C-alpha positions in Angstrom: 121.4 2.2 266.0 122.4 5.3 265.2 125.5 6.6 265.8 126.1 9.3 268.1 129.6 11.3 266.3 131.6 12.1 269.2 132.1 15.3 270.5 136.4 16.2 269.2 135.0 15.3 265.8 133.4 18.5 265.7 136.7 20.3 266.6 139.5 18.3 266.1 140.3 20.5 262.9 140.2 23.7 264.2 143.1 22.6 265.6 145.8 24.7 263.3 148.6 24.1 261.3 152.1 25.0 262.3 153.2 28.3 260.6 156.6 28.1 260.4 157.4 24.4 261.6 158.6 24.3 265.2 162.0 24.3 265.8 164.3 20.3 265.5 164.4 20.9 269.5 160.2 20.9 270.0 160.3 18.2 266.4 162.8 16.3 268.7 159.4 15.3 271.2 157.7 14.4 268.3 156.7 11.1 270.2 154.8 12.8 272.6 153.4 15.7 270.4 152.1 13.4 267.7 153.8 15.8 265.4 152.3 14.5 261.8 154.5 15.2 258.7 153.3 16.1 255.2 154.7 18.6 252.1 154.7 22.1 252.1 152.9 24.3 248.9 150.5 23.0 246.4 148.3 20.7 248.6 145.6 17.9 247.5 143.2 15.8 248.6 145.2 12.8 249.7 147.8 13.9 251.7 144.8 16.6 253.3 142.8 13.4 254.1 145.8 11.3 255.3 145.9 14.0 257.9 142.2 14.6 258.3 141.9 10.6 259.3 144.8 10.8 261.4 143.0 14.1 263.3 140.3 11.4 263.7 142.0 8.6 266.0 142.1 9.3 269.9 145.6 8.9 269.6 146.0 11.6 267.2 143.4 14.8 268.3 145.8 16.8 269.7 148.5 16.4 266.9 150.1 19.3 265.0 150.6 19.2 261.5 153.5 20.3 260.2 154.2 21.1 256.4 157.8 21.1 255.6 160.5 19.1 252.4 163.3 19.2 255.2 164.3 16.1 256.8 165.3 17.5 260.2 161.5 17.8 260.7 159.9 15.1 258.7 162.0 12.3 260.3 161.4 13.1 263.6 157.5 13.8 263.6 155.7 10.9 264.4 154.5 10.4 261.4 154.8 11.2 257.7 152.3 11.5 254.7 152.9 11.8 251.3 156.5 13.0 251.7 160.1 11.4 252.3 159.8 8.6 249.5 159.3 5.7 252.6 155.8 3.5 253.0 157.0 1.8 256.6 154.1 1.1 258.6 155.8 0.0 261.0 157.8 3.4 261.1 154.6 5.0 260.1 155.7 6.2 257.2 153.3 6.6 254.5 154.4 7.8 250.9 153.2 6.7 247.4 155.5 8.5 244.8 158.6 6.1 245.0 160.3 3.7 242.3 158.3 0.6 242.1 155.2 1.8 244.4 152.4 -0.3 243.4 150.5 -1.2 246.8 146.6 -1.7 246.5 143.9 -1.8 249.3 143.5 -5.6 248.2 140.4 -7.6 247.9 139.0 -6.5 245.0 140.0 -3.3 244.4 143.2 -2.6 242.4 143.6 1.4 242.1 146.9 1.7 243.5 147.1 3.5 246.9 148.3 7.3 247.6 148.7 8.5 251.3 144.6 8.8 252.0 144.3 4.6 250.8 147.8 3.3 252.7 146.4 5.9 256.0 143.0 4.0 255.5 144.3 0.6 254.5 145.7 1.1 258.2 143.9 2.5 260.0 139.9 3.0 258.3 139.2 0.2 260.2 139.7 1.9 263.6 138.7 5.0 262.6 135.2 3.3 261.6 134.9 2.2 264.9 135.4 5.6 266.5 132.8 6.7 264.0 130.5 4.6 264.5 131.0 3.1 268.2 132.1 0.1 270.0 128.8 -1.6 269.4 129.7 -1.8 266.2 130.4 -5.8 265.5 133.4 -6.8 263.8 131.6 -8.2 260.5 129.6 -4.8 259.9 132.9 -2.7 259.8 134.4 -5.4 257.5 131.6 -4.3 255.2 131.7 -1.1 256.1 135.2 -0.6 255.7 135.1 -1.9 251.2 131.5 0.3 251.2 133.5 3.7 252.3 136.5 2.8 250.3 134.8 2.6 247.5 133.1 4.8 247.4 134.7 7.5 249.1 138.8 6.7 249.4 139.1 5.4 245.8 138.8 7.9 243.6 141.4 10.1 245.6 143.4 7.3 244.7 142.9 7.3 241.4 142.8 10.7 241.1 146.3 11.5 242.4 147.4 9.0 240.9 146.4 10.0 237.3 144.9 6.8 237.1 142.0 7.9 234.2 138.5 6.4 235.5 137.5 4.8 232.6 139.1 4.3 228.7 136.6 1.2 228.3 135.1 -0.4 231.9 135.3 1.8 235.1 138.5 1.4 237.0 136.6 3.4 240.0 133.5 5.4 240.6 133.2 9.1 241.4 130.5 10.3 243.8 132.1 12.7 245.9 134.3 15.1 243.3 136.1 16.0 246.9 139.5 16.0 245.0 138.6 19.0 242.8 137.1 20.8 245.3 139.7 20.5 248.2 142.2 21.5 244.9 140.6 25.1 244.5 141.0 25.4 248.0 144.9 26.2 247.6 145.8 30.1 246.8 145.4 30.8 243.7 148.0 32.5 241.1 147.7 36.6 241.7 146.9 36.0 245.9 149.4 35.8 248.4 151.5 32.9 248.4 153.4 33.2 251.9 152.8 29.7 253.6 151.0 31.2 256.1 148.5 31.8 253.3 148.6 28.1 252.5 148.5 26.9 255.5 145.3 28.6 256.6 143.6 26.8 253.4 145.6 23.3 254.0 143.5 23.3 257.4 140.0 24.4 255.7 140.5 22.0 253.5 141.2 19.2 256.3 137.9 20.2 257.8 136.4 19.7 254.6 137.6 16.5 254.1 137.5 15.1 258.1 133.9 16.9 258.5 132.7 14.6 255.1 134.8 12.2 255.6 132.4 11.7 258.8 129.2 12.5 257.3 129.8 9.8 255.0 130.5 7.5 257.3 127.3 8.5 259.3 125.4 8.5 256.8 126.2 4.1 256.0 126.2 3.5 259.2 122.9 4.8 260.4 120.9 3.9 256.8 122.3 2.3 254.5 123.5 -0.6 257.2 120.4 -1.2 258.7 118.7 -1.7 255.1 121.4 -4.8 254.8 118.8 -7.0 256.9 115.6 -6.5 255.2 117.2 -7.1 251.8 119.0 -9.9 252.8 115.4 -11.2 254.0 113.4 -10.2 251.0 116.1 -11.8 248.4 115.5 -15.0 250.4 112.1 -14.9 249.8 111.8 -13.9 246.5 111.1 -17.3 245.0 107.4 -17.0 247.1 107.3 -13.8 245.4 107.5 -15.0 241.4 109.0 -18.4 240.4 111.2 -17.2 238.7 113.5 -15.6 241.7 113.4 -13.2 239.6 111.4 -10.2 241.2 112.3 -8.5 244.5 109.9 -7.2 246.9 110.5 -5.1 249.6 107.4 -3.9 251.9 108.5 -0.4 251.7 111.5 1.2 250.3 114.8 1.2 251.6 118.4 1.9 250.0 119.2 -1.9 248.3 120.9 -1.5 245.3 124.4 -2.1 246.8 123.3 -4.8 249.4 121.5 -6.6 246.2 124.7 -6.4 244.2 126.6 -7.8 247.3 124.6 -10.3 248.0 124.2 -11.6 244.4 127.9 -12.1 244.5 128.6 -14.0 247.4 125.2 -16.3 246.0 127.0 -16.6 243.1 130.7 -17.5 244.8 128.8 -19.8 246.7 127.3 -21.2 243.7 130.4 -21.7 241.6 132.1 -23.6 245.0 129.6 -26.1 245.2 129.5 -26.8 241.4 125.9 -25.6 241.2 124.8 -23.4 238.3 124.4 -19.8 238.0 121.7 -18.4 239.8 119.3 -15.9 237.5 119.8 -12.7 238.2 116.9 -10.4 240.3 115.4 -8.1 237.3 112.8 -6.3 239.2 112.5 -4.9 243.3 108.8 -3.5 243.8 108.7 -1.3 246.8 106.3 1.3 248.6 107.3 4.6 248.1 106.8 7.6 250.3 103.1 8.2 249.5 101.7 4.8 249.1 101.8 4.0 245.6 103.9 1.2 244.7 107.5 1.4 242.4 108.8 -1.4 240.0 111.9 -0.4 239.0 114.5 -2.2 236.7 117.7 -3.5 238.1 120.5 -1.8 236.9 123.6 -4.3 234.8 126.0 -2.7 237.9 125.7 -0.8 240.6 126.3 2.3 238.7 125.1 1.5 235.7 122.5 3.6 233.9 121.7 0.6 231.8 119.2 -1.9 233.5 119.2 -5.3 233.0 115.7 -5.5 231.6 113.9 -2.3 231.1 110.4 -1.8 231.3 108.8 -2.6 228.0 109.5 -0.2 225.3 105.8 0.3 224.5 104.8 1.7 228.5 107.9 3.9 228.4 106.8 8.2 229.0 102.9 7.0 229.3 100.9 7.4 232.6 97.7 7.4 234.0 94.6 5.6 231.5 96.4 6.3 228.2 99.5 3.7 230.9 96.7 1.4 231.8 95.1 1.1 228.5 98.1 0.0 227.1 99.7 -1.9 229.9 96.2 -3.8 229.9 96.4 -2.7 233.9 94.2 -0.8 235.6 96.1 1.6 238.0 99.1 2.2 236.3 100.7 5.9 237.6 103.6 6.5 235.2 106.4 4.9 233.6 109.9 6.5 233.4 110.6 7.5 229.3 113.9 5.1 229.8 112.0 2.8 231.3 114.1 2.2 234.6 111.0 2.5 236.8 107.3 2.7 236.3 104.5 2.9 239.8 101.4 2.2 240.5 98.8 2.5 242.8 98.8 -0.7 244.2 101.1 -3.6 245.5 99.2 -5.9 243.5 99.3 -4.1 240.0 103.3 -3.2 240.4 103.6 -7.3 240.7 101.6 -7.6 238.2 103.8 -4.8 235.7 107.0 -6.3 237.0 105.3 -10.1 235.9 104.3 -8.7 232.2 107.5 -7.1 231.3 109.9 -10.0 232.9 107.8 -12.1 230.3 107.6 -9.8 227.2 
């Protein structure tokens, strides 16, 4: 199940950008050299990641990156990102600055794409498959493709396009702060501003972005994805756990939250299509912790929210051990967090009683 990161990935971000850019004669051979063109000067996370994503593909593994705004170079480059004023996937041109550009990934995502999102839109599935290996089923790649966009790429698109994360409901979620860290890798105002220094910094930034992208994919594939079937089975069994169907029991901890939200959304869509009434949401998830005690976790209103659908009762919050057991009327209580989003009990049976009492409160 675990993916082995292909050997080239560990070294491809060490390849240098071209300083100075190659001669026009060299650029004329761009189809063979697989030159990737982007703009020079101050760099941003979107073109850094776009170049890194391309370099993860076998056909771009040895590609050189040229940084210039000179059309003589860019017109002959095999692939151009974040410069040139053209979006044409067939011609491998991926800019987003031109008037009228408003493309989004689709599939529920509404954030305007940057050059990173454009490259991801057309090459993302192949990049993921290159990292996790050809054994991955197409359905798994599709789920990973959406999850990686949501958790890694979308914020880079939003930030580069100047889209506020929120002035009400969140437009996208920021998980990595990669855009800010890449921006800080540009030479400072009082440092040498030569093309050589800028290109060296770009190379370091590309390595950072590429390695973090690979790490994110590997973590999701090796840890997050295997939990999906576990959560799906537990969700299907929820009415056997409690008649309300609002308590899910996991025999061991796994990363459950985003899977649960996905499964609930799919269930709601199926119910609506069939004309059935809506399904009551899951309120509590019970699971064993690493020390052998049990947790009662109040499900958030939505993924990433700190507000619970139904927090544990206020009179339990901040209490522990004997005092908690006395107030709950359930022996074996361990703790309840001050906000009520999670509590603990020594046994599975006790955790179930906590969830049942909280649900009825």
